[in-house]
LUMKOL-439956 format. One line per 8 residues: number of its first residue (from 1); their letters; for each residue x, z, y of C-alpha. Coordinates in Angstrom, 1 decimal. Example, Ala and Ser with C-alpha at 12.3 -4.5 7.8 and 13.67 -1.06 7.14 Angstrom:
BEGIN
1> as> 12.3 7.8 -4.5 | 13.7 7.1 -1.1
//
This chain:
BEGIN
1> xxxxxxxx> -15.3 9.2 29.5 | -16.5 8.3 26.0 | -18.2 11.2 24.1 | -18.1 11.3 20.3 | -18.7 14.0 17.7 | -18.0 14.7 14.0 | -19.7 17.3 11.8 | -18.3 18.3 8.4
9> xxxxxxxx> -18.8 21.1 6.0 | -16.5 22.7 3.4 | -19.3 22.3 0.9 | -19.7 18.5 1.3 | -16.7 16.9 -0.3 | -16.3 13.1 -0.7 | -13.4 13.2 -3.1 | -10.1 14.7 -4.0
17> xxxxxxxx> -7.2 12.5 -2.7 | -5.2 10.7 -5.3 | -1.7 10.9 -3.8 | -1.0 7.4 -5.1 | -3.0 6.1 -2.2 | 0.2 6.5 -0.2 | 2.1 3.8 -2.1 | 4.2 0.9 -1.1
25> xxxxxxxx> 5.4 -2.4 -2.4 | 8.9 -4.0 -2.9 | 9.2 -7.7 -3.7 | 12.3 -9.8 -4.3 | 11.8 -11.5 -0.9 | 14.0 -11.8 2.2 | 16.1 -8.7 2.8 | 13.9 -6.2 1.0
33> xxxxxxxx> 16.1 -5.8 -2.0 | 19.4 -7.4 -1.0 | 20.3 -5.6 2.2 | 17.3 -3.4 2.0 | 17.3 -0.9 -0.8 | 20.4 -2.4 -2.4 | 23.6 -3.1 -0.5 | 26.8 -2.4 -2.4
41> xxxxxxxx> 29.6 -1.4 0.0 | 27.3 0.0 2.7 | 28.6 3.3 4.0 | 25.6 5.2 2.5 | 25.5 3.3 -0.8 | 26.1 5.1 -4.1 | 27.9 3.8 -7.1 | 24.8 1.7 -8.1
49> xxxxxxxx> 24.6 0.1 -4.7 | 21.5 1.8 -3.4 | 21.4 2.6 0.3 | 20.7 6.4 0.8 | 19.9 6.0 4.5 | 16.9 3.9 3.3 | 16.1 6.4 0.5 | 16.0 9.2 3.1
57> xxxxxxxx> 13.5 7.2 5.2 | 11.4 6.4 2.1 | 11.1 10.1 1.5 | 10.2 10.8 5.1 | 7.6 8.0 4.9 | 6.0 10.0 2.1 | 5.8 7.1 -0.4 | 4.4 8.2 -3.7
65> xxxxxxxx> 4.3 5.0 -5.9 | 6.0 1.6 -5.5 | 4.9 -1.7 -7.0 | 7.6 -4.1 -8.2 | 8.8 -7.0 -8.4 | 6.0 -9.0 -6.8 | 4.1 -10.4 -5.3 | 4.5 -14.2 -5.2
73> xxxxxxxx> 7.8 -14.1 -7.1 | 6.0 -12.7 -10.1 | 4.3 -15.9 -11.4 | 7.8 -17.3 -12.0 | 9.6 -14.1 -12.9 | 11.0 -13.4 -16.4 | 11.7 -9.6 -16.7 | 14.2 -10.3 -19.6
81> xxxxxxxx> 16.6 -11.9 -17.1 | 16.9 -8.6 -15.3 | 18.1 -6.4 -18.1 | 21.4 -5.9 -19.9 | 24.9 -6.1 -18.3 | 24.7 -7.4 -14.7 | 27.6 -9.8 -15.2 | 25.7 -11.5 -18.0
89> xxxxxxxx> 22.4 -12.0 -16.1 | 21.3 -15.6 -15.3 | 20.9 -17.0 -11.8 | 17.4 -18.6 -11.7 | 15.4 -20.6 -9.2 | 12.8 -18.6 -7.3 | 10.2 -21.2 -6.5 | 8.1 -18.9 -4.3
97> xxxxxxxx> 10.9 -18.8 -1.7 | 13.2 -21.7 -2.7 | 16.0 -19.1 -3.3 | 18.3 -18.1 -6.2 | 17.3 -14.9 -8.0 | 20.4 -13.1 -9.1 | 18.6 -10.4 -11.1 | 21.1 -7.8 -9.9
105> xxxxxxxx> 18.2 -5.3 -9.4 | 16.0 -5.6 -12.5 | 13.7 -3.2 -14.3 | 16.2 -0.4 -15.2 | 17.8 -0.5 -11.7 | 14.3 -0.2 -10.1 | 13.5 2.8 -12.3 | 16.8 4.4 -11.3
113> xxxxxxxx> 16.0 3.8 -7.6 | 12.5 5.3 -8.1 | 14.0 8.5 -9.4 | 16.4 8.7 -6.5 | 13.5 8.1 -4.0 | 11.2 10.5 -5.9 | 8.5 7.8 -6.3 | 6.4 6.7 -9.3
121> xxxxxxxx> 7.1 3.1 -10.5 | 4.3 0.5 -10.8 | 5.4 -2.6 -12.7 | 3.7 -6.0 -12.4 | 3.4 -8.4 -15.3 | 3.7 -12.1 -15.1 | 0.6 -13.4 -16.8 | 0.6 -16.7 -15.0
129> xxxxxxxx> 3.6 -18.4 -16.6 | 5.1 -15.9 -19.1 | 1.8 -14.8 -20.7 | 0.8 -12.4 -23.5 | 3.9 -12.0 -25.6 | 6.2 -11.3 -22.7 | 3.8 -8.7 -21.4 | 3.5 -6.7 -24.6
137> xxxxxxxx> 7.3 -6.9 -25.1 | 7.8 -5.6 -21.6 | 5.6 -2.5 -22.2 | 7.3 -1.9 -25.5 | 10.8 -2.1 -23.8 | 9.8 0.3 -21.1 | 7.5 2.8 -22.8 | 8.0 2.9 -26.5
145> xxxxxxxx> 10.2 5.8 -27.6 | 12.4 3.8 -30.1 | 12.5 2.3 -33.5 | 11.3 -1.2 -32.5 | 13.1 -4.3 -31.3 | 12.5 -4.0 -27.6 | 12.6 -0.2 -27.3 | 15.9 -0.2 -29.2
153> xxxxxxxx> 17.2 -2.8 -26.8 | 16.4 -0.4 -23.9 | 18.3 2.3 -25.7 | 21.2 0.0 -26.2 | 21.1 -0.7 -22.4 | 21.7 3.0 -21.8 | 18.2 4.4 -21.4 | 17.5 6.7 -24.4
161> xxxxxxxx> 14.3 8.0 -23.0 | 11.3 5.7 -22.3 | 10.5 5.0 -18.7 | 6.9 6.0 -19.2 | 5.6 3.6 -16.6 | 1.9 4.4 -16.2 | 0.5 1.8 -13.9 | 0.8 -1.9 -14.8
169> xxxxxxxx> -0.5 -4.9 -12.8 | -2.0 -7.8 -14.8 | -0.7 -10.7 -12.7 | -0.8 -11.3 -9.0 | -3.3 -13.4 -7.0 | -3.7 -15.7 -10.1 | -6.2 -18.1 -8.4 | -3.8 -18.8 -5.5
177> xxxxxxxx> -2.8 -22.5 -5.1 | 0.6 -21.1 -3.9 | 1.2 -19.6 -7.4 | 3.1 -21.1 -10.3 | 0.6 -21.6 -13.2 | -2.5 -20.6 -11.2 | -5.5 -19.8 -13.4 | -9.3 -20.3 -13.4
185> xxxxxxxx> -11.3 -17.1 -13.6 | -12.2 -17.8 -17.2 | -8.5 -18.4 -18.3 | -7.3 -15.4 -16.4 | -10.0 -13.2 -17.7 | -9.2 -14.1 -21.3 | -5.4 -13.5 -21.1 | -5.8 -10.4 -19.0
193> xxxxxxxx> -8.3 -8.9 -21.5 | -6.2 -9.6 -24.6 | -3.0 -8.4 -22.8 | -4.7 -5.2 -21.7 | -6.0 -4.5 -25.2 | -2.5 -4.9 -26.6 | -0.9 -2.7 -23.9 | -3.4 0.1 -24.6
201> xxxxxxxx> -2.6 -0.1 -28.3 | 1.2 0.2 -27.5 | 0.7 3.0 -25.0 | -2.8 4.5 -24.5 | -1.6 6.4 -21.4 | -1.2 3.3 -19.4 | -3.5 2.4 -16.5 | -4.1 -1.3 -15.9
209> xxxxxxxx> -5.0 -3.2 -12.8 | -7.1 -6.4 -12.9 | -6.4 -9.1 -10.3 | -9.4 -10.1 -8.2 | -9.6 -13.4 -6.3 | -6.5 -13.5 -4.0 | -8.4 -12.8 -0.8 | -11.9 -12.2 0.6
217> xxxxxxxx> -11.8 -15.7 2.1 | -11.1 -17.5 -1.1 | -13.9 -19.9 -2.3 | -14.1 -18.1 -5.7 | -14.6 -14.7 -4.2 | -17.4 -12.8 -5.9 | -17.8 -15.1 -8.9 | -14.1 -14.6 -9.9
225> xxxxxxxx> -14.6 -10.8 -9.9 | -17.7 -11.0 -12.0 | -16.2 -13.2 -14.6 | -12.9 -11.2 -14.9 | -14.6 -7.8 -14.9 | -17.2 -8.8 -17.5 | -14.4 -9.8 -19.9 | -11.8 -7.1 -19.2
233> xxxxxxxx> -14.1 -4.2 -18.3 | -13.5 -2.1 -21.4 | -9.7 -2.3 -21.1 | -8.8 -2.0 -17.4 | -8.9 1.0 -15.0 | -8.5 -0.6 -11.6 | -9.2 -3.8 -9.7 | -6.6 -4.6 -7.2
241> xxxxxxxx> -7.7 -6.2 -3.9 | -5.3 -7.5 -1.2 | -5.9 -7.8 2.5 | -3.7 -9.1 5.3 | -5.2 -8.6 8.8 | -5.2 -11.7 11.0 | -3.0 -11.3 14.0 | -4.0 -14.4 16.0
249> xxxxxxxx> -6.2 -12.3 18.2 | -6.4 -12.5 22.0 | -8.3 -9.2 22.3 | -7.1 -5.8 21.1 | -10.6 -4.5 20.5 | -11.2 -7.5 18.2 | -7.9 -6.8 16.4 | -8.5 -3.1 15.8
257> xxxxxxxx> -11.8 -4.0 14.1 | -9.9 -5.2 11.1 | -9.9 -1.6 9.9 | -13.7 -1.8 9.6 | -13.6 -5.1 7.8 | -11.2 -3.5 5.3 | -13.7 -0.7 4.9 | -16.4 -3.3 4.2
265> xxxxxxxx> -14.2 -5.1 1.8 | -13.7 -1.9 -0.2 | -17.5 -1.4 -0.3 | -18.0 -5.0 -1.5 | -15.4 -4.6 -4.3 | -16.9 -1.3 -5.4 | -20.4 -3.0 -5.6 | -19.0 -5.8 -7.7
273> xxxxxxxx> -17.4 -3.3 -10.1 | -20.6 -1.2 -10.4 | -22.8 -4.3 -10.8 | -20.8 -5.2 -14.0 | -21.0 -1.6 -15.1 | -24.7 -1.7 -14.7 | -25.0 -4.9 -16.6 | -23.0 -3.4 -19.4
281> xxxxxxxx> -25.1 -0.1 -19.2 | -21.8 1.7 -18.9 | -21.0 5.0 -17.2 | -17.4 3.9 -16.7 | -16.4 3.3 -13.1 | -13.6 0.9 -12.3 | -11.5 2.3 -9.4 | -9.5 0.4 -6.8
289> xxxxxxxx> -5.8 -0.1 -6.6 | -5.5 -1.7 -3.1 | -2.0 -2.8 -3.9 | -1.3 -5.1 -1.0 | -2.4 -4.5 2.6 | -0.8 -5.1 6.0 | -0.9 -7.2 9.1 | -0.4 -10.9 8.3
297> xxxxxxxx> 3.0 -12.3 9.2 | 3.1 -14.4 12.4 | 5.0 -17.3 11.0 | 3.9 -20.6 9.3 | 4.5 -21.0 5.5 | 7.5 -23.2 6.1 | 9.3 -20.2 7.7 | 8.6 -18.0 4.7
305> xxxxxxxx> 10.9 -20.1 2.5 | 14.5 -21.3 2.5 | 15.3 -24.9 3.4 | 14.4 -27.1 0.4 | 17.5 -28.0 -1.6 | 19.8 -25.3 -0.3 | 18.9 -22.4 -2.7 | 20.6 -19.4 -1.0
313> xxxxxxxx> 20.6 -16.0 -2.7 | 18.9 -14.4 0.4 | 17.1 -15.5 3.5 | 16.0 -13.5 6.5 | 12.3 -13.9 6.8 | 9.2 -12.0 8.0 | 11.2 -9.4 9.9 | 8.3 -8.6 12.1
321> xxxxxxxx> 8.7 -6.3 15.2 | 5.6 -4.1 15.1 | 3.9 -3.0 18.3 | 2.0 0.1 19.4 | -1.2 -2.0 18.9 | -0.1 -2.8 15.3 | 0.4 0.9 14.7 | -3.1 1.7 15.9
329> xxxxxxxx> -4.5 -0.9 13.4 | -2.3 0.4 10.5 | -3.5 3.9 11.2 | -7.1 2.8 11.2 | -6.6 0.9 7.9 | -5.0 4.0 6.3 | -8.2 5.9 7.4 | -10.3 3.2 5.7
337> xxxxxxxx> -8.5 3.9 2.4 | -8.8 7.7 2.8 | -12.5 7.5 3.8 | -13.1 5.7 0.5 | -11.0 8.1 -1.6 | -13.8 8.4 -4.1 | -13.0 4.9 -5.3 | -9.6 4.0 -3.9
345> xxxxxxxx> -7.1 5.8 -6.1 | -3.9 3.7 -5.6 | -2.8 1.7 -2.6 | 0.4 -0.1 -1.7 | 1.4 -1.0 1.8 | 3.2 -4.3 1.8 | 6.1 -4.2 2.2 | 8.7 -1.3 2.3
353> xxxxxxxx> 11.9 -2.6 3.9 | 12.7 -5.4 6.4 | 9.9 -7.9 5.4 | 6.7 -6.9 7.3 | 7.9 -3.3 6.8 | 7.9 0.1 8.4 | 11.6 0.5 7.6 | 14.3 -1.9 9.0
361> xxxxxxxx> 18.0 -2.1 8.3 | 21.1 -3.7 9.7 | 23.5 -5.2 7.2 | 26.4 -2.7 7.0 | 24.6 -0.7 9.7 | 21.8 1.7 10.4 | 18.2 2.0 9.1 | 15.4 2.8 11.5
369> xxxxxxxx> 11.7 3.3 11.8 | 9.2 0.8 13.2 | 6.1 1.9 15.1 | 3.9 1.5 12.0 | 6.1 4.0 10.2 | 4.4 6.9 12.0 | 0.7 6.5 11.0 | 1.8 5.9 7.4
377> xxxxxxxx> 4.1 8.9 7.3 | 1.7 11.3 9.0 | -1.2 10.3 6.8 | 1.0 11.0 3.7 | 2.4 14.3 5.1 | -1.1 15.7 5.8 | -3.1 13.8 3.1 | -3.4 16.6 0.6
385> xxxxxxxx> -6.6 18.0 -0.8 | -10.0 16.6 -0.3 | -11.6 14.1 2.1 | -14.8 15.6 3.5 | -18.1 13.7 4.1 | -18.7 13.2 7.8 | -21.6 12.8 10.2 | -20.2 10.8 13.0
393> xxxxxxxx> -21.8 10.1 16.4 | -19.9 7.6 18.5 | -20.7 4.7 20.8 | -19.6 1.3 19.4 | -18.8 -2.2 20.4 | -19.4 -5.6 18.9 | -16.7 -7.8 17.4 | -16.4 -11.1 15.5
401> xxxxxxxx> -14.1 -9.3 13.0 | -16.8 -6.8 12.2 | -20.4 -6.4 13.5 | -20.5 -2.8 14.7 | -17.3 -1.0 15.5 | -17.4 2.7 16.6 | -14.9 3.7 19.2 | -14.2 6.8 17.1
409> xxxxxxxx> -12.6 6.3 13.7 | -12.4 9.7 12.1 | -11.2 11.2 8.8 | -11.3 14.9 7.9 | -9.2 16.3 5.1 | -9.3 19.9 3.8 | -6.9 21.4 1.3 | -8.5 24.4 -0.4
417> xxxxxxxx> -5.1 25.4 -1.9 | -3.4 25.9 1.4 | -6.3 26.4 3.8 | -5.2 23.5 5.9 | -7.7 21.2 7.6 | -6.5 17.9 9.1 | -8.4 15.7 11.5 | -7.4 12.1 12.0
425> xxxxxxxx> -9.1 10.5 15.0 | -8.5 7.1 16.6 | -9.9 6.4 20.0 | -10.4 2.6 20.1 | -11.7 2.4 23.6 | -8.9 0.7 25.5 | -9.6 2.2 29.0 | -11.5 5.4 28.6
433> xxxxxxxx> -10.5 8.9 27.4 | -12.6 10.2 24.5 | -14.2 13.6 24.7 | -14.2 14.6 21.0 | -16.1 17.5 19.4 | -15.6 18.3 15.7 | -17.9 20.9 14.1 | -16.1 22.4 11.1
441> xxxxxxxx> -18.8 24.3 9.2 | -17.2 26.9 7.0 | -13.7 25.9 8.1 | -12.9 27.1 11.6 | -13.1 30.9 11.7 | -9.9 32.9 12.1 | -7.7 29.8 12.1 | -5.4 28.1 14.7
449> xxxxxxxx> -4.2 24.6 15.7 | -0.7 24.4 14.3 | 0.3 20.8 15.0 | -0.9 17.8 16.9 | 0.5 14.3 16.9 | -0.5 11.5 19.2 | 0.4 7.8 19.0 | -0.3 6.2 22.4
457> xxxxxxxx> 1.5 4.1 25.0 | 0.5 2.3 28.2 | 2.3 -0.8 26.9 | 0.5 -1.7 23.7 | 3.1 -4.4 23.0 | 6.0 -1.9 23.0 | 8.2 -1.9 19.9 | 11.1 0.0 18.3
465> xxxxxxxx> 14.4 -1.8 17.7 | 17.8 -1.2 16.3 | 19.0 -0.7 19.8 | 16.1 1.6 20.7 | 14.8 3.1 17.5 | 13.0 6.0 19.1 | 11.2 4.0 21.9 | 7.9 4.8 20.2
473> xxxxxxxx> 7.5 8.2 18.5 | 4.5 10.5 18.2 | 3.9 13.0 21.0 | 1.5 16.0 21.3 | -2.1 15.9 22.4 | -2.4 17.4 25.9 | -5.9 18.9 25.6 | -7.1 20.3 22.3
481> xxxxxxxx> -8.8 23.7 21.6 | -10.4 25.5 18.6 | -13.1 28.1 19.3 | -14.5 29.4 16.0 | -15.8 26.5 14.1 | -15.8 24.0 17.0 | -12.8 21.9 17.9 | -12.7 19.9 21.1
489> xxxxxxxx> -10.0 17.4 22.2 | -9.5 14.7 24.8 | -8.0 11.6 23.2 | -6.2 9.0 25.3 | -7.5 5.5 25.4 | -6.1 3.3 22.6 | -4.6 6.3 20.6 | -4.3 7.4 17.0
497> xxxxxxx> -4.2 11.2 16.7 | -3.7 13.9 14.1 | -4.8 17.5 14.6 | -3.7 20.1 12.0 | -5.5 23.5 11.6 | -3.9 26.3 9.6 | -4.7 29.9 8.7
//
C-alpha cells in the first residue's frame, strides 16, 4: 500500500481556469477533415457536409477552442484558396503530406463548423511562405466590419458580420527543417513582430501567439525564444510551445513520467518569458498557449505522407489505437496544464478526429471514443473555477524521462460559484493501491461526494475499437469517503481518478 496526502485551502488559490485550456486542433491531414468533420452524404451530415455524430462527440469531449488549419500544412497554405464559391477553388499541392488540397473546407466553412460545435475558432497564419501582406489581409477579411477590400469580399461571400476571431497564431514551428520556408530566429522575429503590430492596428482585440522553437529537443531551444521574445514582446500575448511524448518506451513507469517533463517544460518556458520581461523592466507577462500536445505517432516519417508522385486527395495516416496506458499519460498531461493554470491560458490537444485523436470515425459509418477521450472530457466537464495550491506528500520513483516522479499526481479544483470541489488524482504505482488522504481546509463541511470516475484496467494495452467502442469506459471508485474536511480514498494501481464534491 502506497500512502499519499494532499492539503489545500479555499484561501490559497493558484489561478482561475481559463476554459480555453480545453482546446483542440484540426489540421488538413489524413482523415481529420475529409471523413472526419466533413463527409457529404454521411447519414448524419447536414447540407454543408458536416457530420453531426462527430459534432455531438466534440461537444461531449468539452472542447472550447479549436486551432486551424495547421500544423505542418500551414507553411504552404494560402488562405485565399479556401474562400469564395467551392466549385471555383483551386486544387493545390500540399507538400507537407504529398497530397492534393481541395480547399473544400476553408475559413468560412471552419467558422460555420465552430458555431455548430459551439467552440471558439483559433486561426493560424502562414508567415513562413506567405508573409506579412497575406497575414494582414487575412485578419481584415475575417475581423473588419466592412468598407475595405477584404472585408467587403467576405460580405460578398455571404458573411455580413465579421467573424471576430480573437486568437491568431503567428506561424507554426518555423525553425523546423520539415517546414516550407523555414526561418532563423532573427528572420522569424522580425516578420512576426511587424505582422503582430499590423494585426493589432487592424483589430486591437486580437490575441497573438508567438512560435517558439519547434521542440524542447531542437538545437536552437532557449536562444530562439530569447531572440523572438525580445523583438515581439510588446505585440504578442502568448508563446506557443509544442510537445509530443515519446512512445518508444519499454517501461510504463518511464512512460508516465512524460507528464512531469511537460510540467518542467512549462516552467522553463515561463522562465524564458519572464527573463525577457525582466530585461525590458516590464510588468507585462507573456502567457502560454500550449497549442499542440499529445503522444508522438508510432510510425516513421515515410508513413506520414502519400507515395511521392501519386498526389491523392486524402490518405489514411496516424490513426493510432490508444491504450489504457496512453489514457493515463494523457490524463497526467492534462493535469500538468491545469496545475500551471496561472500561466497556461490556452491549450490544444493535437488532434481532434482520426489522426492521433480521441474521436474516430468510419467512412459512411459510426463515430466512437478512444480511451484518451475520457480524461480529456472529464477534465473539461469538471474544470470550472479555480485551481488551488497544494501541499503534496507522496513517495516517488526515478526515471530517465524526469528525475523525480511522485506516484501521486494530483489537482484540486474549486468553483466558488457552484460550491463544487473536484479532485483529480492519478496513482502511478503499477502494482500497489494508493491510500489517499486529502485535507480540504474550508471546503469539506456539510458537503457530499456526488460523483466518482475511475480509469483503470488490468490490461494496460487494452483499446477501444469500432467493433468494441465501450471496451474501456470510466467506472466508479470502490472506496472513497468524506468526513468533514477530510477525504480518504483507495486508488487502484495505474489509475486516473476524479472525485467530485458538491453541496
